[in-house]
MINULO-362298 format. One record per residue (C-alpha): residue in three letters; y negated, x negated, z negated; residue number from 1. Coordinates in nm, 4 decimals, m for minus. Each point is the difference from the previous one (the first is absolute). Layout:
N
{res->ALA; v->Y; u->X; w->Z; n->NUM}
...
% end
This chain:
102
{res->MET; v->m3.6032; u->0.9405; w->1.3427; n->1}
{res->LYS; v->0.1420; u->m0.2761; w->0.2209; n->2}
{res->VAL; v->0.1230; u->m0.1855; w->m0.3086; n->3}
{res->ILE; v->0.1796; u->0.3085; w->m0.1257; n->4}
{res->LEU; v->0.1738; u->0.0522; w->0.3383; n->5}
{res->ASN; v->0.1089; u->m0.3662; w->0.0087; n->6}
{res->LEU; v->0.1400; u->0.0318; w->m0.3503; n->7}
{res->LEU; v->0.1907; u->0.3156; w->0.0886; n->8}
{res->PHE; v->0.1330; u->m0.1700; w->0.3091; n->9}
{res->LEU; v->0.1226; u->m0.2996; w->m0.2075; n->10}
{res->TYR; v->0.1536; u->0.2343; w->m0.2568; n->11}
{res->SER; v->0.1922; u->0.1833; w->0.2710; n->12}
{res->ILE; v->0.1374; u->m0.3283; w->0.1355; n->13}
{res->ILE; v->0.1053; u->m0.1192; w->m0.3444; n->14}
{res->TYR; v->0.1578; u->0.3358; w->m0.0845; n->15}
{res->ARG; v->0.1938; u->m0.0005; w->0.3304; n->16}
{res->VAL; v->0.1320; u->m0.3524; w->m0.0654; n->17}
{res->ARG; v->0.1065; u->0.0916; w->m0.3563; n->18}
{res->SER; v->0.1622; u->0.3266; w->0.1002; n->19}
{res->ASP; v->0.2146; u->m0.1774; w->0.2658; n->20}
{res->ALA; v->0.1049; u->m0.2792; w->m0.2349; n->21}
{res->ILE; v->0.3572; u->m0.0057; w->m0.1280; n->22}
{res->VAL; v->0.0186; u->m0.0380; w->m0.3788; n->23}
{res->GLY; v->0.1501; u->m0.3392; w->m0.0919; n->24}
{res->CYS; v->m0.0396; u->m0.1404; w->0.3520; n->25}
{res->LEU; v->m0.1587; u->m0.3433; w->0.0485; n->26}
{res->LYS; v->0.0287; u->m0.0164; w->0.3797; n->27}
{res->GLN; v->m0.0046; u->0.3039; w->0.2223; n->28}
{res->THR; v->0.0377; u->0.0393; w->0.3778; n->29}
{res->GLY; v->m0.1009; u->0.3445; w->0.1221; n->30}
{res->GLY; v->0.1569; u->0.2462; w->m0.2366; n->31}
{res->ASP; v->0.2838; u->m0.2354; w->m0.0988; n->32}
{res->CYS; v->0.0121; u->m0.2480; w->m0.2834; n->33}
{res->ASP; v->0.1152; u->m0.3513; w->0.0711; n->34}
{res->LEU; v->m0.0350; u->m0.1550; w->m0.3467; n->35}
{res->CYS; v->0.0141; u->0.1625; w->m0.3435; n->36}
{res->ASP; v->m0.1483; u->m0.1148; w->m0.3297; n->37}
{res->HIS; v->0.3044; u->m0.1505; w->m0.1789; n->38}
{res->LEU; v->m0.2107; u->m0.1244; w->m0.2865; n->39}
{res->ASN; v->m0.0656; u->0.3642; w->m0.0935; n->40}
{res->PHE; v->0.3602; u->0.0997; w->0.0688; n->41}
{res->TYR; v->m0.0341; u->0.1573; w->0.3457; n->42}
{res->TYR; v->0.2681; u->m0.0630; w->0.2618; n->43}
{res->LEU; v->0.0221; u->0.0918; w->0.3675; n->44}
{res->ASP; v->0.1963; u->0.3244; w->0.0551; n->45}
{res->GLY; v->0.0055; u->0.0591; w->0.3734; n->46}
{res->THR; v->m0.3644; u->m0.0090; w->0.1054; n->47}
{res->THR; v->m0.1537; u->0.0771; w->m0.3416; n->48}
{res->CYS; v->m0.0088; u->m0.1474; w->m0.3438; n->49}
{res->THR; v->0.1920; u->0.1375; w->m0.2965; n->50}
{res->LYS; v->m0.0643; u->m0.0856; w->m0.3651; n->51}
{res->ALA; v->0.3164; u->m0.1359; w->m0.1585; n->52}
{res->THR; v->0.1203; u->0.1726; w->m0.3103; n->53}
{res->VAL; v->0.0970; u->m0.2980; w->m0.2138; n->54}
{res->GLY; v->m0.0056; u->m0.0608; w->m0.3719; n->55}
{res->ALA; v->m0.2901; u->m0.1573; w->m0.1875; n->56}
{res->GLU; v->0.1971; u->m0.3245; w->m0.0343; n->57}
{res->CYS; v->0.0109; u->m0.0489; w->0.3777; n->58}
{res->ALA; v->m0.2311; u->m0.2829; w->0.1140; n->59}
{res->GLY; v->0.0566; u->0.0320; w->0.3742; n->60}
{res->ILE; v->0.1875; u->0.1952; w->0.2642; n->61}
{res->ASP; v->0.1937; u->m0.0784; w->0.3159; n->62}
{res->PHE; v->m0.0541; u->0.1593; w->0.3427; n->63}
{res->ASP; v->0.2163; u->0.2970; w->m0.0936; n->64}
{res->GLY; v->m0.1948; u->0.0835; w->m0.3187; n->65}
{res->ASN; v->0.2624; u->m0.1406; w->m0.2356; n->66}
{res->CYS; v->m0.0988; u->m0.2146; w->m0.2926; n->67}
{res->LEU; v->0.0221; u->m0.3663; w->0.0949; n->68}
{res->VAL; v->m0.1159; u->m0.1739; w->m0.3217; n->69}
{res->CYS; v->m0.0144; u->0.1189; w->m0.3578; n->70}
{res->ILE; v->m0.2110; u->m0.1232; w->m0.2860; n->71}
{res->GLY; v->0.1432; u->m0.0795; w->m0.3398; n->72}
{res->GLN; v->0.3645; u->m0.0369; w->m0.0675; n->73}
{res->LYS; v->0.1097; u->0.2447; w->0.2703; n->74}
{res->PHE; v->0.1420; u->m0.0225; w->0.3540; n->75}
{res->PRO; v->m0.0563; u->0.2347; w->0.2961; n->76}
{res->ASN; v->0.2621; u->0.2535; w->0.0940; n->77}
{res->GLY; v->m0.1369; u->0.2331; w->0.2750; n->78}
{res->ALA; v->m0.3104; u->0.1748; w->m0.1300; n->79}
{res->THR; v->0.0612; u->m0.0964; w->m0.3631; n->80}
{res->CYS; v->0.0080; u->m0.3105; w->m0.2201; n->81}
{res->ASN; v->0.3074; u->m0.0427; w->m0.2173; n->82}
{res->ASP; v->0.0314; u->m0.1997; w->m0.3205; n->83}
{res->LEU; v->0.1643; u->m0.3425; w->0.0022; n->84}
{res->THR; v->0.2633; u->m0.0884; w->m0.2512; n->85}
{res->PRO; v->m0.1004; u->m0.2863; w->m0.2369; n->86}
{res->GLU; v->0.2484; u->m0.2224; w->0.1872; n->87}
{res->GLU; v->m0.1813; u->0.0678; w->0.3307; n->88}
{res->GLU; v->m0.3518; u->m0.0674; w->m0.1278; n->89}
{res->ILE; v->m0.1649; u->m0.3269; w->0.1162; n->90}
{res->HIS; v->m0.2354; u->m0.1622; w->m0.2527; n->91}
{res->LEU; v->m0.3701; u->0.0294; w->0.0964; n->92}
{res->CYS; v->0.0735; u->0.2081; w->0.3122; n->93}
{res->GLU; v->m0.2810; u->0.2492; w->0.0738; n->94}
{res->GLY; v->0.1802; u->0.1988; w->0.2784; n->95}
{res->TYR; v->0.3441; u->0.0496; w->0.1392; n->96}
{res->GLY; v->0.1386; u->0.0767; w->0.3475; n->97}
{res->ALA; v->0.2840; u->0.2302; w->0.0917; n->98}
{res->ASP; v->0.2527; u->m0.2849; w->m0.0368; n->99}
{res->LYS; v->m0.1348; u->m0.0542; w->m0.3563; n->100}
{res->SER; v->m0.1587; u->m0.3304; w->0.1006; n->101}
{res->CYS; v->m0.3333; u->m0.1040; w->m0.1494; n->102}
% end
């Protein structure tokens, strides 16, 4: 019986921690998020994390949720990745920045 009570106690602690967690937040102070998970496209929006709505070609976002780097022969333009013209393409480049640099 004591084991069951201990397990229930642990479960309640874990549930409380999970229910207070902010989705996409890597570092939280109180109820506020201090650091969002940029690798999974979350950015800080006030005191919480918001998932950026960027295209599939986006490889990373900035602190405002805009696409920062695109994969393939595209360059970032806000939340989207635009095609480069053949003249703008750089041979063997795997990703472009907003200024169309490799």
